C-alpha atoms as a printed R data frame, in Angstrom:
    type eleno elety resid chain resno       x       y       z
1   ATOM     1    CA   MET     A     1  26.679  11.035 -11.683
2   ATOM     2    CA   LYS     A     2  25.327  10.429  -8.182
3   ATOM     3    CA   SER     A     3  24.980   6.816  -7.107
4   ATOM     4    CA   VAL     A     4  22.407   5.148  -4.869
5   ATOM     5    CA   ILE     A     5  21.699   1.675  -3.538
6   ATOM     6    CA   VAL     A     6  18.035   0.909  -2.879
7   ATOM     7    CA   VAL     A     7  17.445  -2.172  -0.722
8   ATOM     8    CA   GLY     A     8  14.083  -3.826  -1.304
9   ATOM     9    CA   ALA     A     9  12.216  -4.253  -4.597
10  ATOM    10    CA   GLY     A    10   8.701  -3.900  -3.290
11  ATOM    11    CA   ILE     A    11   6.567  -1.168  -4.800
12  ATOM    12    CA   TRP     A    12   8.248   1.629  -2.818
13  ATOM    13    CA   GLY     A    13  11.790   0.501  -3.588
14  ATOM    14    CA   SER     A    14  11.121  -0.325  -7.245
15  ATOM    15    CA   SER     A    15   9.252   2.954  -7.827
16  ATOM    16    CA   LEU     A    16  12.057   4.963  -6.237
17  ATOM    17    CA   ALA     A    17  14.715   3.105  -8.253
18  ATOM    18    CA   LEU     A    18  12.814   3.842 -11.473
19  ATOM    19    CA   ARG     A    19  12.389   7.518 -10.626
20  ATOM    20    CA   LEU     A    20  16.039   7.989  -9.667
21  ATOM    21    CA   ALA     A    21  17.331   6.222 -12.784
22  ATOM    22    CA   GLU     A    22  15.157   8.416 -14.982
23  ATOM    23    CA   THR     A    23  16.486  11.552 -13.307
24  ATOM    24    CA   GLY     A    24  20.164  10.773 -13.800
25  ATOM    25    CA   TRP     A    25  21.200   8.617 -10.835
26  ATOM    26    CA   LYS     A    26  23.262   5.437 -11.069
27  ATOM    27    CA   VAL     A    27  20.994   2.971  -9.252
28  ATOM    28    CA   THR     A    28  21.532  -0.488  -7.793
29  ATOM    29    CA   LEU     A    29  18.371  -2.230  -6.563
30  ATOM    30    CA   VAL     A    30  19.013  -5.094  -4.109
31  ATOM    31    CA   GLU     A    31  16.348  -7.738  -3.480
32  ATOM    32    CA   GLN     A    32  16.926 -11.049  -1.687
33  ATOM    33    CA   HIS     A    33  14.148 -12.806  -3.599
34  ATOM    34    CA   GLN     A    34  12.698 -11.089  -6.677
35  ATOM    35    CA   PRO     A    35  10.252  -8.243  -7.348
36  ATOM    36    CA   GLY     A    36   6.702  -9.306  -6.593
37  ATOM    37    CA   HIS     A    37   7.656 -12.344  -4.487
38  ATOM    38    CA   VAL     A    38   4.807 -13.544  -2.294
39  ATOM    39    CA   ARG     A    39   6.469 -12.586   1.009
40  ATOM    40    CA   GLN     A    40   6.253  -8.895   0.124
41  ATOM    41    CA   ALA     A    41   3.330  -6.812   1.283
42  ATOM    42    CA   SER     A    42   3.448  -5.492  -2.301
43  ATOM    43    CA   ALA     A    43   2.672  -8.936  -3.729
44  ATOM    44    CA   GLY     A    44  -1.024  -9.188  -2.900
45  ATOM    45    CA   GLU     A    45  -3.196  -9.480  -5.978
46  ATOM    46    CA   THR     A    46  -4.796  -6.061  -5.489
47  ATOM    47    CA   ARG     A    47  -4.624  -2.811  -3.536
48  ATOM    48    CA   LEU     A    48  -7.116   0.015  -3.243
49  ATOM    49    CA   LEU     A    49  -6.479   3.552  -4.410
50  ATOM    50    CA   ARG     A    50  -8.534   6.220  -2.665
51  ATOM    51    CA   CYS     A    51  -8.029   9.820  -1.681
52  ATOM    52    CA   SER     A    52 -10.111   9.843   1.501
53  ATOM    53    CA   HIS     A    53  -7.816  10.185   4.510
54  ATOM    54    CA   GLY     A    54 -10.052  11.725   7.138
55  ATOM    55    CA   GLY     A    55  -8.820  15.210   7.973
56  ATOM    56    CA   ASP     A    56  -5.344  14.715   6.491
57  ATOM    57    CA   ASP     A    57  -5.008  16.696   3.261
58  ATOM    58    CA   TRP     A    58  -1.300  15.823   2.711
59  ATOM    59    CA   TYR     A    59  -2.015  12.160   1.994
60  ATOM    60    CA   ALA     A    60  -5.167  13.042   0.057
61  ATOM    61    CA   ARG     A    61  -3.185  15.251  -2.321
62  ATOM    62    CA   MET     A    62  -0.477  12.641  -2.774
63  ATOM    63    CA   ALA     A    63  -3.021   9.915  -3.542
64  ATOM    64    CA   TRP     A    64  -4.596  12.143  -6.194
65  ATOM    65    CA   GLN     A    65  -1.167  12.717  -7.748
66  ATOM    66    CA   ALA     A    66  -0.417   8.987  -7.591
67  ATOM    67    CA   ARG     A    67  -3.602   8.201  -9.525
68  ATOM    68    CA   GLU     A    68  -2.161   9.888 -12.588
69  ATOM    69    CA   GLY     A    69   1.154   8.118 -12.012
70  ATOM    70    CA   TRP     A    70  -0.564   4.730 -12.082
71  ATOM    71    CA   ARG     A    71  -2.373   5.618 -15.286
72  ATOM    72    CA   ARG     A    72   0.882   6.651 -16.982
73  ATOM    73    CA   LEU     A    73   2.631   3.518 -15.746
74  ATOM    74    CA   GLY     A    74  -0.053   1.345 -17.312
75  ATOM    75    CA   GLU     A    75   0.269   3.202 -20.598
76  ATOM    76    CA   ARG     A    76   4.032   2.656 -20.602
77  ATOM    77    CA   ALA     A    77   3.618  -1.031 -19.801
78  ATOM    78    CA   GLY     A    78   0.897  -1.526 -22.408
79  ATOM    79    CA   GLU     A    79  -1.509  -3.072 -19.912
80  ATOM    80    CA   GLU     A    80  -4.117  -1.837 -17.459
81  ATOM    81    CA   LEU     A    81  -2.629  -1.757 -13.985
82  ATOM    82    CA   TYR     A    82  -5.261   0.478 -12.398
83  ATOM    83    CA   HIS     A    83  -9.001  -0.161 -12.675
84  ATOM    84    CA   GLU     A    84 -10.701   3.162 -11.991
85  ATOM    85    CA   ALA     A    85 -13.898   1.466 -10.863
86  ATOM    86    CA   GLY     A    86 -14.780   3.968  -8.139
87  ATOM    87    CA   MET     A    87 -15.067   3.329  -4.419
88  ATOM    88    CA   MET     A    88 -17.958   3.493  -1.986
89  ATOM    89    CA   TRP     A    89 -17.444   4.272   1.695
90  ATOM    90    CA   PHE     A    90 -20.109   2.972   4.096
91  ATOM    91    CA   ALA     A    91 -20.609   5.618   6.806
92  ATOM    92    CA   GLY     A    92 -22.171   4.389  10.035
93  ATOM    93    CA   THR     A    93 -22.446   7.852  11.629
94  ATOM    94    CA   PRO     A    94 -23.339  11.268  10.163
95  ATOM    95    CA   ASP     A    95 -20.291  13.128  11.495
96  ATOM    96    CA   GLY     A    96 -17.462  10.608  11.542
97  ATOM    97    CA   TRP     A    97 -14.333   9.862   9.510
98  ATOM    98    CA   GLU     A    98 -16.174   9.750   6.179
99  ATOM    99    CA   SER     A    99 -17.792  13.142   6.723
100 ATOM   100    CA   THR     A   100 -14.418  14.690   7.516
101 ATOM   101    CA   SER     A   101 -12.938  13.024   4.428
102 ATOM   102    CA   ALA     A   102 -15.660  14.463   2.222
103 ATOM   103    CA   ARG     A   103 -14.943  18.011   3.427
104 ATOM   104    CA   VAL     A   104 -11.212  17.628   2.730
105 ATOM   105    CA   LEU     A   105 -11.799  16.172  -0.742
106 ATOM   106    CA   LYS     A   106 -14.158  18.983  -1.665
107 ATOM   107    CA   ASN     A   107 -11.651  21.579  -0.437
108 ATOM   108    CA   LEU     A   108  -9.021  19.969  -2.683
109 ATOM   109    CA   ASP     A   109 -11.397  19.763  -5.659
110 ATOM   110    CA   ILE     A   110 -11.118  15.972  -5.687
111 ATOM   111    CA   PRO     A   111 -14.437  14.593  -6.983
112 ATOM   112    CA   CYS     A   112 -16.665  12.902  -4.431
113 ATOM   113    CA   GLU     A   113 -20.379  12.678  -3.706
114 ATOM   114    CA   VAL     A   114 -22.449  12.038  -0.593
115 ATOM   115    CA   LEU     A   115 -25.288   9.596  -1.315
116 ATOM   116    CA   ASP     A   116 -28.237   8.104   0.495
117 ATOM   117    CA   PRO     A   117 -27.748   4.488   1.632
118 ATOM   118    CA   ALA     A   118 -30.586   3.470  -0.680
119 ATOM   119    CA   ASP     A   119 -28.389   4.480  -3.632
120 ATOM   120    CA   GLY     A   120 -26.107   1.538  -2.908
121 ATOM   121    CA   ALA     A   121 -28.450  -0.689  -4.904
122 ATOM   122    CA   ARG     A   122 -27.343   1.170  -8.054
123 ATOM   123    CA   PHE     A   123 -23.717   0.151  -7.552
124 ATOM   124    CA   PHE     A   124 -23.764  -3.369  -6.129
125 ATOM   125    CA   PRO     A   125 -25.556  -6.529  -7.301
126 ATOM   126    CA   GLU     A   126 -26.871  -6.878  -3.752
127 ATOM   127    CA   PHE     A   127 -26.647  -4.410  -0.894
128 ATOM   128    CA   ARG     A   128 -28.073  -3.849   2.577
129 ATOM   129    CA   GLY     A   129 -27.418  -0.406   4.000
130 ATOM   130    CA   ASP     A   130 -30.254   0.154   6.449
131 ATOM   131    CA   ASP     A   131 -27.725   0.534   9.302
132 ATOM   132    CA   LEU     A   132 -25.787   3.290   7.507
133 ATOM   133    CA   SER     A   133 -26.016   7.072   7.786
134 ATOM   134    CA   PHE     A   134 -24.787   7.824   4.246
135 ATOM   135    CA   LEU     A   135 -22.471   6.663   1.464
136 ATOM   136    CA   LEU     A   136 -19.393   8.526   0.272
137 ATOM   137    CA   TRP     A   137 -18.669   7.939  -3.416
138 ATOM   138    CA   GLU     A   138 -15.190   8.488  -4.901
139 ATOM   139    CA   PRO     A   139 -15.653   8.056  -8.671
140 ATOM   140    CA   HIS     A   140 -11.932   8.205  -9.487
141 ATOM   141    CA   ALA     A   141 -10.824   5.709  -6.848
142 ATOM   142    CA   GLY     A   142 -10.370   2.056  -7.695
143 ATOM   143    CA   VAL     A   143  -8.229  -1.061  -7.661
144 ATOM   144    CA   ILE     A   144  -4.545  -1.527  -8.518
145 ATOM   145    CA   ARG     A   145  -3.333  -4.897  -9.801
146 ATOM   146    CA   ALA     A   146  -0.648  -4.811  -7.131
147 ATOM   147    CA   ARG     A   147   1.626  -7.773  -7.707
148 ATOM   148    CA   ARG     A   148   1.635  -7.173 -11.439
149 ATOM   149    CA   ALA     A   149   2.280  -3.451 -10.910
150 ATOM   150    CA   THR     A   150   5.282  -4.262  -8.708
151 ATOM   151    CA   GLN     A   151   6.739  -6.579 -11.342
152 ATOM   152    CA   VAL     A   152   6.139  -4.053 -14.125
153 ATOM   153    CA   THR     A   153   7.742  -1.227 -12.139
154 ATOM   154    CA   ALA     A   154  10.863  -3.302 -11.499
155 ATOM   155    CA   ARG     A   155  11.018  -4.268 -15.183
156 ATOM   156    CA   LEU     A   156  10.774  -0.636 -16.266
157 ATOM   157    CA   ALA     A   157  13.468   0.262 -13.745
158 ATOM   158    CA   ALA     A   158  15.804  -2.323 -15.277
159 ATOM   159    CA   ALA     A   159  15.043  -0.948 -18.746
160 ATOM   160    CA   ALA     A   160  15.956   2.515 -17.438
161 ATOM   161    CA   GLY     A   161  19.392   1.280 -16.399
162 ATOM   162    CA   VAL     A   162  18.845   0.082 -12.827
163 ATOM   163    CA   ARG     A   163  21.110  -2.798 -11.864
164 ATOM   164    CA   LEU     A   164  19.108  -5.488 -10.019
165 ATOM   165    CA   VAL     A   165  21.137  -7.605  -7.587
166 ATOM   166    CA   ARG     A   166  19.709 -10.743  -5.973
167 ATOM   167    CA   ALA     A   167  21.158 -10.860  -2.457
168 ATOM   168    CA   ARG     A   168  20.340 -10.331   1.190
169 ATOM   169    CA   ALA     A   169  21.755  -7.002   2.366
170 ATOM   170    CA   VAL     A   170  22.780  -5.848   5.832
171 ATOM   171    CA   PRO     A   171  24.113  -2.436   6.902
172 ATOM   172    CA   VAL     A   172  27.832  -1.691   7.039
173 ATOM   173    CA   PRO     A   173  28.857   0.456  10.049
174 ATOM   174    CA   GLY     A   174  30.556   3.732   9.171
175 ATOM   175    CA   ALA     A   175  33.744   5.036  10.721
176 ATOM   176    CA   ASP     A   176  32.082   7.869  12.620
177 ATOM   177    CA   THR     A   177  28.378   7.090  12.218
178 ATOM   178    CA   PRO     A   178  26.134   4.113  13.037
179 ATOM   179    CA   TYR     A   179  25.673   3.218   9.374
180 ATOM   180    CA   GLY     A   180  27.866   3.878   6.365
181 ATOM   181    CA   CYS     A   181  26.796   4.431   2.759
182 ATOM   182    CA   ALA     A   182  27.370   0.794   1.972
183 ATOM   183    CA   VAL     A   183  25.635  -2.575   2.135
184 ATOM   184    CA   ASP     A   184  27.080  -6.005   2.855
185 ATOM   185    CA   LEU     A   185  25.808  -8.727   0.527
186 ATOM   186    CA   GLY     A   186  27.250 -11.665   2.412
187 ATOM   187    CA   GLY     A   187  30.869 -10.682   2.030
188 ATOM   188    CA   GLU     A   188  30.658  -8.391  -0.982
189 ATOM   189    CA   VAL     A   189  30.381  -4.728   0.004
190 ATOM   190    CA   LEU     A   190  28.686  -2.233  -2.298
191 ATOM   191    CA   ARG     A   191  29.143   1.509  -1.766
192 ATOM   192    CA   ALA     A   192  27.284   4.528  -3.111
193 ATOM   193    CA   ASP     A   193  26.609   8.197  -2.403
194 ATOM   194    CA   ARG     A   194  23.264   7.263  -0.849
195 ATOM   195    CA   VAL     A   195  21.704   4.083   0.526
196 ATOM   196    CA   VAL     A   196  17.940   3.752   0.923
197 ATOM   197    CA   TRP     A   197  16.630   0.882   3.032
198 ATOM   198    CA   ALA     A   198  13.127   0.216   1.703
199 ATOM   199    CA   CYS     A   199  12.759  -3.375   2.815
200 ATOM   200    CA   GLY     A   200   9.295  -3.271   4.360
201 ATOM   201    CA   ALA     A   201   8.632  -5.831   7.085
202 ATOM   202    CA   TRP     A   202  12.351  -6.694   7.213
203 ATOM   203    CA   LEU     A   203  13.294  -3.134   8.242
204 ATOM   204    CA   PRO     A   204  12.903  -3.604  12.039
205 ATOM   205    CA   GLU     A   205  15.294  -6.591  11.895
206 ATOM   206    CA   LEU     A   206  18.038  -4.261  10.677
207 ATOM   207    CA   PHE     A   207  17.337  -0.983  12.497
208 ATOM   208    CA   ASP     A   208  15.977   0.035  15.885
209 ATOM   209    CA   LEU     A   209  12.625   1.403  14.748
210 ATOM   210    CA   PRO     A   210   9.110   1.727  16.206
211 ATOM   211    CA   LEU     A   211   7.699  -0.859  13.781
212 ATOM   212    CA   THR     A   212   5.378  -3.783  14.448
213 ATOM   213    CA   VAL     A   213   4.804  -6.441  11.793
214 ATOM   214    CA   THR     A   214   1.396  -8.122  11.842
215 ATOM   215    CA   LYS     A   215  -0.142 -11.012   9.905
216 ATOM   216    CA   GLN     A   216  -2.994  -9.936   7.616
217 ATOM   217    CA   ASP     A   217  -5.226 -12.544   5.963
218 ATOM   218    CA   THR     A   218  -6.867 -11.675   2.646
219 ATOM   219    CA   LEU     A   219  -9.784 -13.581   1.136
220 ATOM   220    CA   HIS     A   220 -11.364 -13.808  -2.318
221 ATOM   221    CA   PHE     A   221 -14.711 -15.515  -2.866
222 ATOM   222    CA   ALA     A   222 -16.196 -17.313  -5.868
223 ATOM   223    CA   VAL     A   223 -18.950 -15.049  -7.237
224 ATOM   224    CA   PRO     A   224 -21.315 -14.703 -10.227
225 ATOM   225    CA   PRO     A   225 -20.266 -12.468 -13.186
226 ATOM   226    CA   ALA     A   226 -22.234  -9.480 -11.834
227 ATOM   227    CA   TRP     A   227 -19.648  -9.185  -9.056
228 ATOM   228    CA   THR     A   228 -16.811  -8.283 -11.428
229 ATOM   229    CA   THR     A   229 -14.515  -5.240 -11.200
230 ATOM   230    CA   PRO     A   230 -14.412  -3.026 -13.193
231 ATOM   231    CA   GLY     A   231 -18.155  -2.865 -13.266
232 ATOM   232    CA   MET     A   232 -18.672  -3.204  -9.543
233 ATOM   233    CA   PRO     A   233 -16.814  -0.598  -7.449
234 ATOM   234    CA   ALA     A   234 -14.545  -1.180  -4.499
235 ATOM   235    CA   TRP     A   235 -16.014  -0.615  -1.047
236 ATOM   236    CA   VAL     A   236 -14.770   0.214   2.440
237 ATOM   237    CA   ASP     A   237 -16.540   0.052   5.794
238 ATOM   238    CA   TYR     A   238 -14.201   2.028   8.042
239 ATOM   239    CA   GLY     A   239 -16.189   1.438  11.218
240 ATOM   240    CA   ALA     A   240 -16.292  -2.327  10.701
241 ATOM   241    CA   SER     A   241 -12.666  -2.578   9.481
242 ATOM   242    CA   ALA     A   242 -13.858  -4.368   6.342
243 ATOM   243    CA   TYR     A   243 -13.236  -3.727   2.662
244 ATOM   244    CA   GLY     A   244 -13.327  -5.379  -0.734
245 ATOM   245    CA   HIS     A   245 -14.042  -5.215  -4.444
246 ATOM   246    CA   GLY     A   246 -15.373  -7.391  -7.249
247 ATOM   247    CA   ASP     A   247 -13.556 -10.156  -9.076
248 ATOM   248    CA   VAL     A   248 -10.346  -8.922 -10.729
249 ATOM   249    CA   ASP     A   249  -8.379 -11.279 -12.982
250 ATOM   250    CA   GLY     A   250 -10.488 -14.291 -12.037
251 ATOM   251    CA   VAL     A   251  -9.321 -14.719  -8.438
252 ATOM   252    CA   GLY     A   252 -12.747 -13.916  -6.948
253 ATOM   253    CA   ALA     A   253 -14.382 -10.993  -5.204
254 ATOM   254    CA   LYS     A   254 -12.252  -9.662  -2.391
255 ATOM   255    CA   ALA     A   255 -13.814  -9.252   1.030
256 ATOM   256    CA   THR     A   256 -11.547  -9.127   4.047
257 ATOM   257    CA   SER     A   257 -10.786  -7.460   7.348
258 ATOM   258    CA   ASP     A   258  -8.467  -4.564   8.086
259 ATOM   259    CA   ALA     A   259  -8.260  -5.394  11.800
260 ATOM   260    CA   GLU     A   260  -4.675  -5.770  12.954
261 ATOM   261    CA   GLY     A   261  -3.513  -9.362  13.109
262 ATOM   262    CA   GLY     A   262  -1.021 -10.974  15.454
263 ATOM   263    CA   PRO     A   263   2.770 -10.591  15.337
264 ATOM   264    CA   TYR     A   264   4.325 -12.047  12.218
265 ATOM   265    CA   GLU     A   265   7.770 -12.940  10.898
266 ATOM   266    CA   PRO     A   266   7.698 -12.307   7.121
267 ATOM   267    CA   GLU     A   267  10.557 -14.524   5.993
268 ATOM   268    CA   HIS     A   268   9.629 -17.770   7.733
269 ATOM   269    CA   GLY     A   269   6.073 -17.271   8.993
270 ATOM   270    CA   GLU     A   270   3.468 -19.774   7.813
271 ATOM   271    CA   ARG     A   271   1.441 -18.330   4.953
272 ATOM   272    CA   VAL     A   272  -1.906 -19.955   5.720
273 ATOM   273    CA   VAL     A   273  -4.965 -17.878   6.613
274 ATOM   274    CA   ASP     A   274  -6.675 -18.471   9.936
275 ATOM   275    CA   ALA     A   275 -10.107 -20.082  10.063
276 ATOM   276    CA   GLY     A   276 -11.207 -17.224  12.304
277 ATOM   277    CA   SER     A   277 -10.471 -14.723   9.532
278 ATOM   278    CA   VAL     A   278 -12.880 -16.530   7.221
279 ATOM   279    CA   GLU     A   279 -15.626 -16.635   9.838
280 ATOM   280    CA   ARG     A   280 -15.261 -12.963  10.715
281 ATOM   281    CA   ILE     A   281 -15.633 -11.767   7.142
282 ATOM   282    CA   ARG     A   282 -18.521 -14.175   6.499
283 ATOM   283    CA   GLY     A   283 -20.287 -12.543   9.420
284 ATOM   284    CA   TYR     A   284 -19.811  -9.155   7.790
285 ATOM   285    CA   LEU     A   285 -20.968 -10.377   4.385
286 ATOM   286    CA   ARG     A   286 -24.078 -11.852   5.993
287 ATOM   287    CA   ARG     A   287 -25.026  -8.335   7.050
288 ATOM   288    CA   ARG     A   288 -23.990  -6.340   3.967
289 ATOM   289    CA   PHE     A   289 -24.048  -8.747   0.978
290 ATOM   290    CA   PRO     A   290 -26.026 -11.763   2.266
291 ATOM   291    CA   SER     A   291 -25.730 -14.029  -0.765
292 ATOM   292    CA   LEU     A   292 -21.916 -13.979  -0.463
293 ATOM   293    CA   ALA     A   293 -21.894 -15.232   3.124
294 ATOM   294    CA   THR     A   294 -21.789 -18.854   1.980
295 ATOM   295    CA   ALA     A   295 -19.705 -18.335  -1.173
296 ATOM   296    CA   PRO     A   296 -16.652 -20.618  -1.386
297 ATOM   297    CA   VAL     A   297 -13.240 -19.108  -0.682
298 ATOM   298    CA   LEU     A   298 -11.622 -19.186  -4.122
299 ATOM   299    CA   PHE     A   299  -8.253 -17.683  -3.221
300 ATOM   300    CA   SER     A   300  -6.568 -16.638   0.010
301 ATOM   301    CA   GLN     A   301  -3.258 -14.991   0.785
302 ATOM   302    CA   VAL     A   302  -1.232 -13.900   3.802
303 ATOM   303    CA   CYS     A   303   0.360 -10.455   3.686
304 ATOM   304    CA   GLN     A   304   1.578  -8.209   6.472
305 ATOM   305    CA   TYR     A   305   1.395  -4.704   7.801
306 ATOM   306    CA   ALA     A   306   4.554  -2.874   8.897
307 ATOM   307    CA   LEU     A   307   2.946  -0.533  11.413
308 ATOM   308    CA   THR     A   308   4.240   2.561  13.143
309 ATOM   309    CA   PRO     A   309   2.319   3.529  16.303
310 ATOM   310    CA   ASP     A   310   0.884   6.665  14.679
311 ATOM   311    CA   ALA     A   311   0.476   5.141  11.173
312 ATOM   312    CA   GLU     A   312   2.789   7.802   9.721
313 ATOM   313    CA   TRP     A   313   5.503   6.597   7.356
314 ATOM   314    CA   ILE     A   314   9.235   6.645   8.055
315 ATOM   315    CA   ILE     A   315  11.287   8.793   5.666
316 ATOM   316    CA   ALA     A   316  14.366   9.674   7.658
317 ATOM   317    CA   GLU     A   317  18.147   9.867   7.521
318 ATOM   318    CA   ALA     A   318  19.603   7.362  10.002
319 ATOM   319    CA   SER     A   319  23.146   8.679   9.466
320 ATOM   320    CA   PRO     A   320  24.726  10.814   6.728
321 ATOM   321    CA   GLY     A   321  23.609   9.491   3.354
322 ATOM   322    CA   VAL     A   322  21.727   6.504   4.817
323 ATOM   323    CA   TRP     A   323  17.956   6.770   4.506
324 ATOM   324    CA   LEU     A   324  15.152   4.644   5.916
325 ATOM   325    CA   LEU     A   325  11.930   4.361   3.930
326 ATOM   326    CA   GLY     A   326   9.219   2.223   5.486
327 ATOM   327    CA   GLY     A   327   6.345   1.894   7.903
328 ATOM   328    CA   ASP     A   328   3.757   1.994   5.127
329 ATOM   329    CA   SER     A   329   1.251   1.115   7.875
330 ATOM   330    CA   GLY     A   330  -1.409  -0.273   5.578
331 ATOM   331    CA   HIS     A   331  -1.941   2.882   3.517
332 ATOM   332    CA   GLY     A   332   1.252   3.151   1.490
333 ATOM   333    CA   PHE     A   333   1.013   1.118  -1.706
334 ATOM   334    CA   LYS     A   334  -1.315   3.424  -3.629
335 ATOM   335    CA   HIS     A   335   0.993   6.425  -3.177
336 ATOM   336    CA   ALA     A   336   4.063   4.791  -4.762
337 ATOM   337    CA   PRO     A   337   4.472   6.798  -8.008
338 ATOM   338    CA   ALA     A   338   4.037  10.142  -6.244
339 ATOM   339    CA   LEU     A   339   6.009   9.070  -3.179
340 ATOM   340    CA   ALA     A   340   8.938   8.080  -5.400
341 ATOM   341    CA   ALA     A   341   9.085  11.592  -6.823
342 ATOM   342    CA   TYR     A   342   8.865  13.066  -3.324
343 ATOM   343    CA   VAL     A   343  11.675  10.895  -1.925
344 ATOM   344    CA   ALA     A   344  13.834  11.487  -5.011
345 ATOM   345    CA   GLY     A   345  13.557  15.198  -4.227
346 ATOM   346    CA   VAL     A   346  14.625  14.532  -0.654
347 ATOM   347    CA   LEU     A   347  17.688  12.550  -1.782
348 ATOM   348    CA   GLY     A   348  18.580  15.213  -4.314
349 ATOM   349    CA   GLY     A   349  18.440  17.974  -1.704
350 ATOM   350    CA   ASP     A   350  15.419  19.732  -3.235
351 ATOM   351    CA   HIS     A   351  13.482  19.625   0.035
352 ATOM   352    CA   GLU     A   352  13.527  18.116   3.515
353 ATOM   353    CA   PRO     A   353  11.083  15.333   4.396
354 ATOM   354    CA   GLU     A   354   8.047  16.290   6.438
355 ATOM   355    CA   ALA     A   355   8.793  16.243  10.162
356 ATOM   356    CA   ARG     A   356   5.945  13.760  10.672
357 ATOM   357    CA   PHE     A   357   8.089  11.058   9.002
358 ATOM   358    CA   GLY     A   358  11.091  11.431  11.317
359 ATOM   359    CA   LEU     A   359  12.704   9.115  13.867
360 ATOM   360    CA   HIS     A   360  10.923  10.672  16.820
361 ATOM   361    CA   GLU     A   361   8.672   9.105  19.427
362 ATOM   362    CA   ARG     A   362   5.370   8.024  17.903
363 ATOM   363    CA   LEU     A   363   2.038   8.039  19.740
364 ATOM   364    CA   PRO     A   364  -0.703   5.532  18.824
365 ATOM   365    CA   SER     A   365  -3.338   6.580  16.300
366 ATOM   366    CA   ARG     A   366  -5.686   4.834  13.855
367 ATOM   367    CA   GLY     A   367  -6.599   7.919  11.891
368 ATOM   368    CA   LEU     A   368  -4.572   7.133   8.759
369 ATOM   369    CA   ARG     A   369  -4.363   3.366   8.421
370 ATOM   370    CA   THR     A   370  -7.703   2.851   6.855
371 ATOM   371    CA   SER     A   371  -9.064  -0.362   5.405
372 ATOM   372    CA   GLY     A   372  -7.406  -2.190   2.644
373 ATOM   373    CA   GLU     A   373  -4.456  -0.143   1.543
374 ATOM   374    CA   VAL     A   374  -1.760  -2.779   1.518
375 ATOM   375    CA   ARG     A   375  -4.124  -5.532   0.710
């Protein structure tokens, strides 16, 4: 039986541990806190699931596969983890990112529909779209109950035989390579056939990687019952770097910014949202959903992005048997069930990872990291 150590019990690490255990691997999952702890990017209350990725069909296909994975996971857990409420994209120009996304989705036979801005009134309790060119409707997109999904995935992994170890891990140098197939847990060394470092915003502390960690404030507002999801769809305004959805689980309607925040240290950084974040999103709400502009902030949370310059993930072998999995770049959470299967195939030798995920020089791009994916 092949053995593997997965470091980090966020949604990527927990999903991979579950997949590997169910396909015959002996798995140890190391987490310094516990699955779903509030420092994780995975621990926000919700994340969006959408297939629109501009002109990139690889991510669009994976998101569509992940949708079914989330549905199956909820069935196994006996609770609804994914609200397939639909998602509306607000397109400010006729030939921009949303138009390109629509063409890709149609080519992949992923349901979507281009609507007139006036149709927004059918989907939202209040809506102003006179500044928009069109709306792009994804009926099978929606909202994942993220923190709960992370906890459930880790629980299912344990039930499948994964050993969960609470400890802070650091790499162990190999004899002839920079990193050996082992982790140091503060004096205790664990060894395995493979080690996967999937520790999110902590990854650049351990490895020399092109990763920037930024502080991302998320906001939920007190709203009337009509603003509840499911019922009201999720929404994304790519051009304005804003996104949100209705009230899920009683924490308020989410409306927040996708603009990159300042540098952030995930372990010790203060987890208080900035006043400027509140004012910026109120300004957006004043334009799009005016009655929410003065709604009280019911719940707020600090998360983080782990950004690569080109917004492509990192799935790469740092040295023989030692793999790095990170750089979700704000669009990674939704893919987790399908990504776990993909990475399990890489570890098992079924296929090589896409070259785009390698440890090469990355050039800046915003084309993939699109509004609200890790939030």
